[in-house]
Each structure stands twice: as structure tokens, then as C-alpha cells.
C-alpha positions as CSV (number, residue, x, y, z in Angstrom):
1,M,0.0,0.0,0.0
2,E,1.2,3.6,-0.6
3,R,0.2,7.0,0.5
4,I,-0.1,10.1,-1.7
5,S,0.5,13.4,-0.4
6,N,-2.1,16.5,-1.1
7,E,-0.8,18.6,-3.9
8,T,-4.1,19.5,-5.5
9,G,-6.7,20.2,-2.9
10,I,-7.8,16.7,-2.9
11,A,-7.6,14.6,0.6
12,E,-4.7,12.4,1.2
13,L,-5.9,8.8,0.0
14,T,-4.8,5.1,0.1
15,L,-4.3,3.3,-3.0
16,L,-4.0,-0.4,-4.2
17,E,-0.4,-1.3,-4.7
18,R,0.9,-0.4,-8.4
19,G,1.6,-3.1,-10.7
20,H,4.7,-3.4,-12.6
21,K,3.6,-2.2,-16.1
22,G,6.6,-0.3,-17.4
23,L,7.7,-2.7,-20.0
24,L,4.4,-3.8,-20.9
25,R,3.4,0.0,-21.5
26,A,6.3,0.3,-23.7
27,L,5.8,-3.0,-25.5
28,F,2.0,-2.8,-25.9
29,G,1.0,0.5,-26.9
30,R,-1.6,0.5,-29.8
31,T,1.2,0.9,-32.5
32,G,3.2,-1.7,-30.8
33,I,0.4,-4.2,-30.9
34,I,-0.2,-3.6,-34.5
35,V,3.2,-4.0,-35.4
36,L,3.5,-7.1,-33.2
37,M,0.7,-8.8,-34.7
38,L,1.8,-8.1,-38.0
39,L,5.1,-9.5,-37.7
40,V,3.8,-12.7,-35.9
41,Q,1.3,-13.3,-38.7
42,V,4.1,-12.9,-41.5
43,A,6.4,-15.1,-39.5
44,L,3.8,-17.8,-39.2
45,L,3.1,-17.6,-43.1
46,V,6.8,-17.8,-43.6
47,V,7.2,-21.0,-41.7
48,V,4.2,-22.5,-43.8
49,F,6.2,-21.7,-47.0
50,Q,9.2,-23.2,-45.5
51,R,7.6,-26.4,-44.2
52,F,6.0,-27.1,-47.6
53,S,8.7,-25.8,-50.0
54,E,8.2,-28.5,-52.3
55,Y,4.7,-27.3,-53.3
56,A,6.0,-23.8,-53.6
57,P,4.7,-23.3,-57.3
58,Q,1.2,-24.5,-56.2
59,L,1.2,-22.5,-53.1
60,Y,2.2,-19.3,-55.0
61,T,-0.5,-19.7,-57.6
62,A,-3.2,-20.3,-54.9
63,M,-1.9,-16.9,-53.3
64,I,-2.0,-15.0,-56.3
65,A,-5.6,-16.3,-57.0
66,I,-6.6,-15.4,-53.6
67,S,-5.1,-11.9,-54.1
68,I,-7.1,-11.4,-57.3
69,I,-10.1,-12.6,-55.3
70,A,-9.3,-10.2,-52.3
71,V,-9.1,-7.2,-55.0
72,F,-12.6,-8.1,-56.2
73,Y,-13.9,-8.5,-52.8
74,L,-12.8,-5.0,-51.9
75,L,-14.3,-3.4,-54.9
76,N,-17.7,-4.8,-53.9
77,N,-17.4,-4.2,-50.2
78,A,-19.0,-1.6,-48.1
79,I,-15.6,-0.7,-46.5
80,D,-14.6,2.9,-46.4
81,P,-12.9,4.0,-49.9
82,S,-9.9,5.2,-48.1
83,A,-9.7,1.7,-46.4
84,K,-10.1,0.2,-49.7
85,I,-7.2,2.2,-51.1
86,T,-5.1,1.1,-48.1
87,W,-5.8,-2.5,-48.7
88,L,-5.2,-2.3,-52.4
89,I,-1.8,-0.9,-51.7
90,I,-1.0,-3.6,-49.1
91,I,-2.1,-6.4,-51.6
92,T,0.0,-4.7,-54.3
93,V,3.1,-4.5,-52.4
94,I,2.9,-7.9,-50.6
95,P,0.4,-10.0,-52.7
96,V,0.7,-13.0,-50.8
97,F,0.7,-11.7,-47.1
98,G,-1.7,-8.6,-47.9
99,A,-4.4,-10.9,-49.1
100,L,-4.3,-13.2,-46.2
101,L,-4.2,-10.4,-43.7
102,L,-7.2,-8.8,-45.3
103,I,-9.1,-12.2,-44.8
104,Y,-7.8,-12.5,-41.3
105,T,-9.1,-9.2,-40.3
106,Q,-12.5,-9.5,-42.2
107,M,-12.8,-12.9,-40.4
108,D,-12.7,-11.1,-37.1
109,V,-10.9,-14.1,-35.4
110,G,-11.6,-13.7,-31.5
111,H,-14.4,-11.0,-31.6
112,R,-17.2,-12.9,-33.6
113,T,-18.9,-13.9,-30.1
114,L,-18.4,-10.3,-29.0
115,K,-19.9,-8.8,-32.1
116,R,-23.0,-11.4,-31.6
117,A,-23.5,-10.6,-28.0
118,V,-23.2,-6.8,-28.3
119,A,-25.6,-6.6,-31.3
120,R,-28.2,-8.8,-29.4
121,T,-27.9,-6.7,-26.4
122,I,-28.4,-3.4,-28.2
123,D,-31.1,-4.7,-30.4
124,S,-32.9,-6.1,-27.4
125,T,-33.0,-2.6,-25.6
126,R,-34.0,-0.5,-28.4
127,N,-37.2,0.5,-26.6
128,S,-35.7,0.5,-23.1
129,I,-36.3,4.3,-23.0
130,P,-39.3,5.4,-24.6
131,Q,-39.4,8.7,-26.5
132,D,-41.6,11.4,-25.1
133,Q,-43.6,12.4,-28.0
134,E,-44.3,15.7,-26.6
135,I,-40.7,16.5,-26.5
136,M,-40.1,15.3,-30.1
137,D,-43.1,17.4,-31.2
138,E,-41.7,20.6,-29.5
139,L,-38.2,19.9,-31.1
140,M,-39.7,19.4,-34.5
141,N,-41.6,22.7,-34.4
142,E,-38.3,24.4,-32.9
143,S,-35.7,22.9,-35.1
144,P,-36.6,20.3,-37.9
145,E,-33.0,19.6,-38.6
146,T,-32.2,18.4,-35.1
147,A,-35.3,16.4,-34.9
148,A,-34.1,14.8,-37.9
149,L,-31.0,14.0,-36.5
150,T,-32.6,12.3,-33.7
151,Q,-34.4,10.2,-36.1
152,Y,-31.1,9.2,-37.8
153,L,-29.9,8.1,-34.4
154,S,-32.7,6.1,-33.4
155,R,-31.6,3.7,-36.1
156,S,-28.4,2.6,-34.3
157,G,-29.9,2.1,-30.8
158,C,-31.9,3.7,-28.1
159,H,-31.0,7.5,-28.5
160,P,-34.0,9.7,-27.5
161,V,-34.1,13.4,-27.0
162,F,-34.4,14.8,-23.5
163,K,-35.5,18.0,-21.8
164,N,-35.3,18.3,-18.1
165,T,-31.4,18.0,-18.0
166,H,-29.0,20.5,-16.6
167,V,-25.6,20.3,-18.4
168,T,-22.3,21.4,-16.7
169,Y,-19.3,21.8,-18.9
170,F,-15.8,21.5,-17.6
171,P,-13.0,23.0,-19.3
172,L,-10.1,21.0,-17.5
173,G,-9.8,17.6,-15.9
174,A,-9.2,18.8,-12.4
175,D,-12.5,20.7,-12.5
176,M,-14.4,17.5,-13.6
177,L,-12.5,15.6,-10.7
178,L,-13.4,17.9,-7.8
179,E,-17.3,17.9,-9.0
180,L,-17.3,14.2,-9.6
181,L,-15.9,13.5,-6.1
182,G,-18.6,15.4,-4.5
183,Q,-21.2,13.6,-6.7
184,L,-19.8,10.2,-5.5
185,E,-20.0,10.9,-2.0
186,R,-23.9,11.6,-2.5
187,A,-24.5,8.0,-4.2
188,E,-27.1,6.2,-2.5
189,K,-28.1,3.5,-5.0
190,F,-25.4,2.6,-7.5
191,I,-22.4,3.8,-9.4
192,F,-21.4,2.7,-12.8
193,L,-18.0,3.4,-14.1
194,E,-16.8,2.5,-17.7
195,Y,-13.4,4.1,-18.9
196,F,-11.0,3.2,-21.8
197,I,-8.0,4.0,-19.4
198,I,-7.7,3.5,-15.7
199,D,-4.3,4.0,-14.2
200,E,-3.3,3.9,-10.7
201,G,-2.3,7.3,-9.1
202,L,-4.0,10.4,-7.6
203,M,-7.0,10.7,-9.8
204,W,-8.1,7.2,-9.8
205,G,-7.0,6.7,-6.1
206,S,-9.1,9.5,-4.9
207,V,-12.1,8.0,-6.9
208,L,-11.4,4.4,-5.8
209,D,-11.3,5.5,-2.2
210,I,-14.8,6.7,-2.3
211,L,-15.9,3.8,-4.4
212,A,-14.6,1.2,-1.8
213,R,-16.4,3.1,1.2
214,K,-19.6,3.4,-0.9
215,A,-19.5,-0.5,-1.5
216,K,-19.3,-1.1,2.3
217,E,-22.3,1.1,2.6
218,G,-24.3,-1.0,0.4
219,V,-24.2,1.2,-2.7
220,E,-23.9,-1.2,-5.9
221,V,-20.7,-0.4,-7.5
222,R,-19.7,-1.5,-11.0
223,V,-16.4,-0.8,-12.7
224,M,-15.4,-1.7,-16.4
225,Y,-12.3,-0.7,-18.4
226,D,-11.1,-1.8,-21.7
227,G,-9.0,-4.9,-22.1
228,S,-5.9,-2.9,-23.5
229,C,-5.5,-1.6,-20.0
230,E,-4.1,-5.1,-19.2
231,F,-1.1,-4.3,-21.4
232,S,-0.7,-0.6,-20.6
233,T,-1.7,0.4,-17.3
234,L,-3.1,-2.2,-14.9
235,P,-2.1,-5.7,-13.6
236,H,-4.0,-8.7,-15.0
237,S,-5.1,-9.3,-11.4
238,Y,-6.8,-6.0,-11.0
239,P,-10.2,-7.3,-11.1
240,K,-9.8,-9.4,-8.2
241,L,-8.2,-6.7,-6.2
242,L,-11.6,-4.6,-6.9
243,R,-13.7,-7.4,-5.9
244,D,-11.9,-7.9,-2.7
245,L,-13.0,-4.2,-2.3
246,G,-16.8,-5.2,-2.7
247,I,-16.6,-3.5,-6.2
248,Q,-18.0,-5.6,-9.2
249,C,-15.6,-5.4,-12.1
250,K,-15.1,-6.3,-15.7
251,V,-12.8,-6.3,-18.4
252,F,-14.4,-5.4,-21.7
253,S,-12.8,-7.6,-24.4
254,P,-9.5,-8.7,-22.9
255,A,-6.9,-8.2,-25.1
256,R,-5.4,-11.3,-26.9
257,P,-3.1,-10.0,-29.6
258,F,-1.9,-13.3,-31.0
259,L,-5.7,-14.7,-31.2
260,S,-7.7,-11.8,-32.3
261,T,-7.6,-8.3,-34.3
262,H,-6.9,-6.7,-31.0
263,Y,-6.9,-3.1,-32.0
264,N,-10.6,-3.3,-33.3
265,Y,-13.6,-2.9,-31.1
266,R,-11.9,-1.1,-28.1
267,D,-14.2,0.5,-25.5
268,H,-12.9,4.2,-26.0
269,R,-15.9,5.5,-23.8
270,K,-15.9,7.5,-20.6
271,I,-19.0,7.0,-18.5
272,L,-19.6,7.4,-15.0
273,V,-23.3,7.2,-13.8
274,I,-24.6,7.9,-10.2
275,D,-27.9,6.8,-9.0
276,G,-29.2,7.1,-12.7
277,H,-29.8,10.9,-12.5
278,T,-26.2,12.1,-12.8
279,A,-23.8,11.2,-15.4
280,F,-20.4,12.2,-16.7
281,T,-18.7,11.8,-20.0
282,G,-16.1,13.6,-22.1
283,G,-12.4,13.0,-23.2
284,I,-11.3,12.4,-19.6
285,N,-9.9,9.2,-18.7
286,M,-9.0,8.0,-15.0
287,A,-5.1,8.6,-15.2
288,D,-3.2,11.6,-13.5
289,E,-2.0,13.3,-16.8
290,Y,-5.8,14.0,-17.3
291,I,-5.8,16.3,-14.2
292,N,-2.4,17.8,-14.9
293,Y,-0.9,16.1,-11.7
294,T,1.7,14.5,-14.0
295,V,3.0,16.1,-17.1
296,K,3.5,13.9,-20.2
297,Y,3.1,16.3,-23.1
298,G,3.1,19.7,-21.7
299,H,-0.3,20.9,-20.4
300,W,-3.1,18.5,-21.1
301,K,-6.3,20.2,-22.2
302,D,-9.4,18.1,-21.8
303,T,-13.0,18.6,-21.4
304,A,-16.1,16.7,-19.9
305,I,-19.9,17.4,-19.3
306,M,-22.1,16.4,-16.4
307,L,-25.6,15.6,-17.0
308,Q,-28.3,15.9,-14.2
309,G,-31.6,14.8,-15.0
310,D,-33.5,12.8,-17.4
311,A,-30.7,12.3,-20.0
312,A,-28.6,10.5,-17.5
313,K,-30.6,7.5,-18.3
314,S,-29.2,7.0,-21.6
315,F,-25.8,6.6,-20.3
316,T,-27.0,4.1,-17.8
317,L,-28.3,2.3,-20.7
318,M,-25.1,2.6,-22.6
319,F,-23.4,0.9,-19.6
320,L,-25.5,-1.8,-19.2
321,Q,-25.5,-2.9,-22.7
322,L,-21.9,-3.8,-22.7
323,W,-21.8,-4.7,-19.3
324,N,-24.7,-7.4,-19.8
325,S,-23.4,-8.6,-23.1
326,Y,-22.6,-12.1,-21.7
327,E,-25.1,-11.9,-19.0
328,K,-27.6,-14.7,-19.0
329,R,-30.5,-12.6,-17.3
330,P,-29.7,-9.2,-17.9
331,V,-31.5,-6.6,-15.6
332,Y,-32.2,-3.2,-17.1
333,A,-35.7,-1.9,-15.8
334,K,-34.6,-1.5,-12.0
335,Y,-31.8,1.0,-13.0
336,L,-33.7,2.8,-15.9
337,S,-36.9,3.5,-13.6
338,V,-35.1,5.7,-11.1
339,H,-36.4,9.1,-10.4
340,T,-34.5,11.9,-12.2
341,Y,-34.6,15.6,-11.9
342,P,-32.4,18.5,-12.8
343,M,-30.7,20.0,-9.9
344,H,-31.1,23.6,-11.4
345,E,-33.3,25.2,-14.1
346,A,-32.6,23.3,-17.3
347,N,-33.0,24.8,-20.9
348,G,-32.4,23.3,-24.2
349,Y,-32.4,19.6,-25.4
350,V,-29.8,16.8,-24.8
351,I,-29.3,13.6,-27.1
352,P,-26.9,11.3,-25.6
353,Y,-25.8,8.6,-28.2
354,A,-23.4,5.9,-28.9
355,D,-21.5,4.8,-31.8
356,C,-21.0,1.1,-32.0
357,P,-18.5,-0.3,-34.7
358,L,-20.5,-3.3,-35.2
359,D,-23.3,-2.0,-37.5
360,D,-23.1,0.2,-40.8
361,D,-24.1,3.5,-39.1
362,K,-20.9,5.8,-38.8
363,V,-22.9,7.7,-36.1
364,G,-20.1,9.7,-34.8
365,E,-18.8,10.9,-38.1
366,R,-22.5,11.7,-39.4
367,V,-23.1,13.8,-36.5
368,Y,-19.9,15.8,-36.9
369,M,-20.9,16.2,-40.7
370,D,-24.4,16.9,-39.9
371,I,-23.1,20.1,-37.8
372,L,-20.7,21.1,-40.6
373,N,-23.3,20.6,-43.3
374,R,-26.0,23.0,-41.3
375,A,-23.7,25.4,-39.9
376,Q,-24.4,29.0,-40.9
377,S,-21.9,31.0,-39.0
378,Y,-19.0,28.8,-37.3
379,V,-18.1,25.6,-36.2
380,H,-15.2,25.4,-33.7
381,I,-13.5,22.1,-33.1
382,M,-11.0,20.8,-30.5
383,S,-9.4,17.3,-31.4
384,P,-6.4,15.5,-30.6
385,Y,-6.3,13.7,-33.8
386,L,-7.0,14.5,-37.4
387,I,-6.9,11.6,-39.6
388,L,-9.7,11.9,-42.0
389,D,-11.4,9.8,-44.6
390,G,-12.8,11.7,-47.6
391,E,-16.3,12.3,-46.6
392,L,-15.3,14.2,-43.4
393,E,-12.5,16.2,-45.1
394,T,-15.0,17.3,-48.0
395,A,-17.5,18.3,-45.2
396,L,-14.9,20.4,-43.5
397,K,-13.8,22.2,-46.7
398,Y,-17.2,22.5,-48.1
399,A,-18.3,24.3,-44.9
400,A,-15.5,27.0,-45.2
401,E,-16.0,27.3,-48.9
402,R,-19.6,28.4,-48.2
403,G,-18.3,31.1,-45.7
404,V,-18.7,29.3,-42.3
405,D,-15.9,29.9,-40.0
406,V,-14.3,26.4,-39.6
407,S,-11.5,26.6,-36.9
408,L,-9.7,23.5,-35.4
409,I,-7.5,23.6,-32.2
410,L,-5.1,20.6,-32.5
411,P,-2.3,19.6,-30.1
412,G,0.9,21.8,-30.2
413,I,3.0,18.9,-28.5
414,P,1.9,15.5,-29.8
415,D,1.4,12.3,-27.7
416,K,2.2,10.2,-30.9
417,K,4.5,11.0,-33.5
418,I,2.9,9.1,-36.4
419,P,-0.6,10.5,-35.9
420,Y,0.8,14.0,-35.6
421,A,2.7,13.5,-38.8
422,L,-0.7,12.0,-40.7
423,A,-2.7,15.1,-39.2
424,K,-0.3,17.5,-40.8
425,T,-0.8,15.9,-44.3
426,H,-4.6,17.2,-44.3
427,Y,-3.3,20.8,-43.5
428,A,-2.8,22.2,-46.8
429,S,-5.7,21.1,-48.4
430,L,-7.9,22.1,-45.6
431,M,-6.3,25.6,-45.6
432,A,-6.7,26.0,-49.1
433,S,-10.5,25.7,-48.7
434,G,-10.4,28.3,-45.8
435,V,-10.3,26.0,-42.7
436,K,-8.3,27.7,-40.1
437,I,-5.9,25.5,-38.1
438,Y,-4.3,26.4,-34.7
439,E,-1.8,24.4,-32.6
440,Y,-2.2,24.7,-28.7
441,T,1.1,25.9,-27.9
442,P,1.2,24.9,-23.9
443,G,0.8,21.3,-24.7
444,F,-1.6,18.5,-25.7
445,V,-5.2,19.0,-26.7
446,H,-7.4,15.8,-25.9
447,A,-10.8,17.4,-26.0
448,K,-13.4,16.0,-28.2
449,V,-15.5,19.2,-29.0
450,F,-17.6,20.6,-31.7
451,V,-19.6,23.8,-31.0
452,S,-21.5,25.9,-33.7
453,D,-23.7,28.9,-34.3
454,D,-24.2,29.5,-30.4
455,C,-27.1,26.7,-30.4
456,K,-25.4,23.4,-31.0
457,A,-22.4,21.4,-29.3
458,V,-21.1,17.8,-29.0
459,V,-18.9,16.9,-26.2
460,G,-17.9,13.3,-25.9
461,T,-15.1,10.6,-26.8
462,I,-15.2,10.7,-30.3
463,N,-11.7,11.7,-32.2
464,M,-11.5,12.7,-35.8
465,D,-9.6,9.6,-36.7
466,Y,-10.3,6.2,-38.2
467,R,-10.0,4.6,-34.7
468,S,-12.8,6.5,-33.2
469,L,-14.9,6.8,-36.3
470,Y,-14.8,3.2,-37.6
471,H,-13.4,0.9,-34.9
472,H,-14.1,1.8,-31.3
473,F,-17.1,1.9,-29.0
474,E,-17.8,5.6,-28.5
475,C,-20.4,7.9,-26.9
476,A,-21.0,11.8,-26.8
477,A,-23.9,14.1,-26.1
478,Y,-25.3,16.4,-28.7
479,L,-26.6,19.7,-27.0
480,Y,-29.3,22.0,-28.7
481,K,-29.9,25.4,-26.9
482,S,-28.5,24.2,-23.7
483,D,-27.5,26.8,-21.3
484,C,-23.9,25.7,-21.2
485,I,-23.2,26.3,-25.1
486,P,-21.9,29.9,-24.5
487,V,-19.6,28.5,-22.0
488,I,-18.2,25.8,-24.4
489,E,-17.7,28.6,-27.1
490,E,-15.9,30.9,-24.4
491,D,-13.8,28.0,-23.5
492,F,-12.8,27.5,-27.2
493,Q,-11.8,31.2,-27.6
494,K,-9.8,31.1,-24.3
495,T,-7.9,28.1,-25.8
496,L,-7.5,29.9,-28.8
497,S,-5.7,32.5,-27.2
498,K,-3.0,30.1,-26.2
499,C,-2.6,28.5,-29.7
500,K,-0.5,29.5,-32.7
501,P,-1.9,29.6,-36.2
502,V,-0.7,27.3,-38.8
503,T,0.4,29.1,-41.9
504,R,1.7,28.0,-45.4
505,E,5.1,29.1,-44.1
506,S,5.1,27.2,-40.9
507,L,4.1,24.1,-42.9
508,H,7.0,24.6,-45.2
509,K,9.1,24.7,-42.4
510,E,8.3,21.4,-40.9
511,P,11.0,18.8,-40.5
512,I,11.5,16.7,-43.6
513,T,11.4,13.5,-41.5
514,R,7.9,14.5,-40.4
515,K,6.7,15.2,-43.8
516,L,8.0,11.7,-45.1
517,T,6.5,9.9,-42.2
518,G,3.0,11.6,-42.9
519,I,3.4,10.6,-46.8
520,V,4.5,7.2,-46.1
521,M,2.0,6.5,-43.4
522,K,-1.0,7.9,-45.2
523,A,-1.1,4.8,-47.2
524,I,-2.0,2.8,-44.2
525,A,-3.9,5.5,-42.2
526,P,-7.2,3.6,-41.8
527,L,-5.3,0.8,-39.9
528,M,-3.7,3.2,-37.5
């Protein structure tokens, strides 16, 4: 056990013993996993060819035939056009291994059971939270385009529109944490917590201390984190450690890189629900860099929101959908029928929504594009990554070309060099259409925020990259005429004052190594 001194105004807390994770953190980052899997798969194929060398001509002919079939499969598949180009390049450069790798990823070894379970759960809960028709009619009269978006969101799951929900915006992780700790102390019935990253330290320790105490008091506490944490931040035994504290714990899709396409279908969501009436979401994970207690890439700029009222039910349902994926007798009504109420006067509409990588609805991207395509005055964006497909890039450019102020704040100090280089490959084209790009000088921007025309905003977990838009479980809240929207825009402007604009001259001065990295890696950007 270890004690942490108080340096942020948070009470001194006792933490679980830290795991030995340094080597795993270095070896099993996202890029490391992808590279390792590719090397293992290529090595296995080499062994097969060596073992059956006497049949090499027949094997080679068969592989060429497979490559041709793979090309025709790609041309007639619903895969994103940018991903098709990537796969065609891979098959052209390594015709044998490329085709087999495509087959391997499309077979989705190790995830087929997960896909069936999650799809079944989402389908069975489509009507768990009925849409209040009176609210829908009001929205239709007030904003037909927002009502139409709600209709679209209902295709992919249970995502009703709510009133009676107060929204609080947090411009920094430390701001969110202090409020979150206070809300946790008030929990009486249940606490559901779902995060992409949990890492032992001051932030998680302060939360865990309350969770453990609440569990002893009889509050039902459930914690779920993504399986990639087992490779990067938490020891394999962590669920047992939490259960010993009276906390139910699940690891979503435990990572088995040698047996599955590990880097697909990660749970990138950040959800915390208290008693069904209060919910938190946004970009902030449970790790110390998110509250700037530790410094990794300069000042960490991140954001979150707290929903108090009816809309919190949607985040309760989102949590239960993944938690119950493998449950034989899942329970929903008990947690969705709780009384909810806004803590303060609540104006506007809130539409919480999830994006599931198992269907054909690219919800996260479509919502962003809807904002861009309907904007009249401005769209202001904060995002840590910018790895775009053709559709989203076109939407950004078209909005700027028709006179909308499209401004993006991106990191000044990157957390990953390759995504940073890839982002810069989009700059020139976007700027030529009038998109304004700024880099946050003090450090790293991890916020995922869209705000538009003083009346629309999205705050959630969805990055502007292929991982978030195509391969991860994500969540967010769409806000229309909520009282916090001017606060979000004010935060954008304050953040903008700490940024430097990207210009043609500054692009020209970029290191040649970064330019070459971006050019080369763009060929496989959809796999990053």
C-alpha cells in the first residue's frame, strides 16, 4: 500500500499497490500491438512456406488467386473508400501476405462472439427508454433539422432526445474531478463506471477510495475498463483486487493479440453514472495526466460534461448494454426506472448517443458532418487527432468554402508522432479551402468538442480519426440550445488565445522527417 500527499486540494488517499507495468506499457501501446501482430502473422506464413517448400509453385499460384479474389472483394465491399485504397496498396506491395491479412481481419478472429453478444444486447434494448413524443414534437417545431438528426440516431439504438436535464461543462480535468468526487459522495443506490483507461495514481486513487467506502455502505458499484489496460496500465489481477473491495469489475474484450484483431472494437467510452440521475462523459480518462497532476506532453487540455436529469438514463443504458453482453439474465428496468430531476433550471435539449463499430451506421462521423453541413456562422472544433476519410474532409472544406468559420484547435505537443505527422498531411488541403488550423502551444489537446452557431455542441469521446469513427465503441452528448453552449464557446476562445495559427510558411518549415512520415504512413492510415 502507498500514501499520496495532497498537492491538488484533494484529500490524502490510500491506493492499491501499483503493478509493474513499465515494460508492458512500452511494448504494448496501440502501435506496438499492430506491429507485433503483423510480424507474428508474417512469421507464421513464412514458416508454412518453408515447411511445404516442395509445393511452392502451387502455393504461390493459390496465393495469387487469393489476391485477385481479395481485390474483387474489396471493390464490391462496403468498406470505407480510404480503407479500400489502403488494402489495395498492401495487396499490391505484398500480394501473398496482404491478401491473407485482409482475410484474417475480415474473419475477425476472436471477436465474432463479442459482436453477436453486443449486437443482440443493443437490439433487445431499443425500446428501453421510450421517446417522449411531446418533447419530440416541440423539437420538430423548434428545429426540424435537429429532430431529423434524432430520427437518424434512433436507427442505431435507443437514443431519445430529452429536456429536463441540466448540463455542466468542465474545461479541464481537475475541474471535473472535484465535482465528480462530490457527486460520488452523494451516491445512495448505484455507481456505474466505464473508462478506456484506468491508471493507478492520485486521480483514480481518489475515486477508488470513495467507491470502496460506498460499496461497504451497500451502494452497488460496478467498474468496467477496456482490455488494453491489461497491457498498458493495470495488472492482470486488478479485477480481483477490486472485487476484494466489494466492487464488481469487468474487463471489456480482454486483449489477446495473438488470437484476434486486438486493435478493433476497443471500448473508448468514458461514462460515470450515479443513481441514474447524474452522468459524466467527455475525453477525460482516470489517469493523472488528465488532471495535470503528472506532465507527459506539456499542459493537458481536456473537457467533460455532467448531465443531471432525464438524459442521464441514456448513459445508464449505454453502460448496461456492454456490461450485460454476456449476462444470461440481464437486468435493465431496475436502473432505468429511477426518478431523475435537474438540480437547477434546465433549458434546451440533450441527445446522448453511442457509436457502435458493429453496424453500418457511422454515427460519430455523421453527427459531426451534420453540424458542418448545417452550420451558418461557425463551427469550432477541438480534437487530439486529425486522420480523416474523404467524406469528413470534404465536409470540413465545403463548410469553409461556403463562408462558415471552420476553426480547429489541435495539439502543439503530440502524444504520438505518427498520428501527428498524419494530421499535418491534411493541413494544406483544408487551409486552401479556408479552414483555420491552430496548435495549442502549451501542450496536448485531448478534448473532443464541436460547437456551432451559439446553439449546437457535441462533447464526448469521439476523435476525428479512423480508430474512433470506425473501430471503437464511443459515446457523446449532442446539445441544442443548452445553457452551457456559450460556456463551451467561451472555453474555445480562451484556448484559442494560447494557440499559434498554422500558416503556409510554418508548414513549409516542418521537419522533412515528419513530412516523409506523414506521406508514407498515409497509405495505411485507416489501420492506425
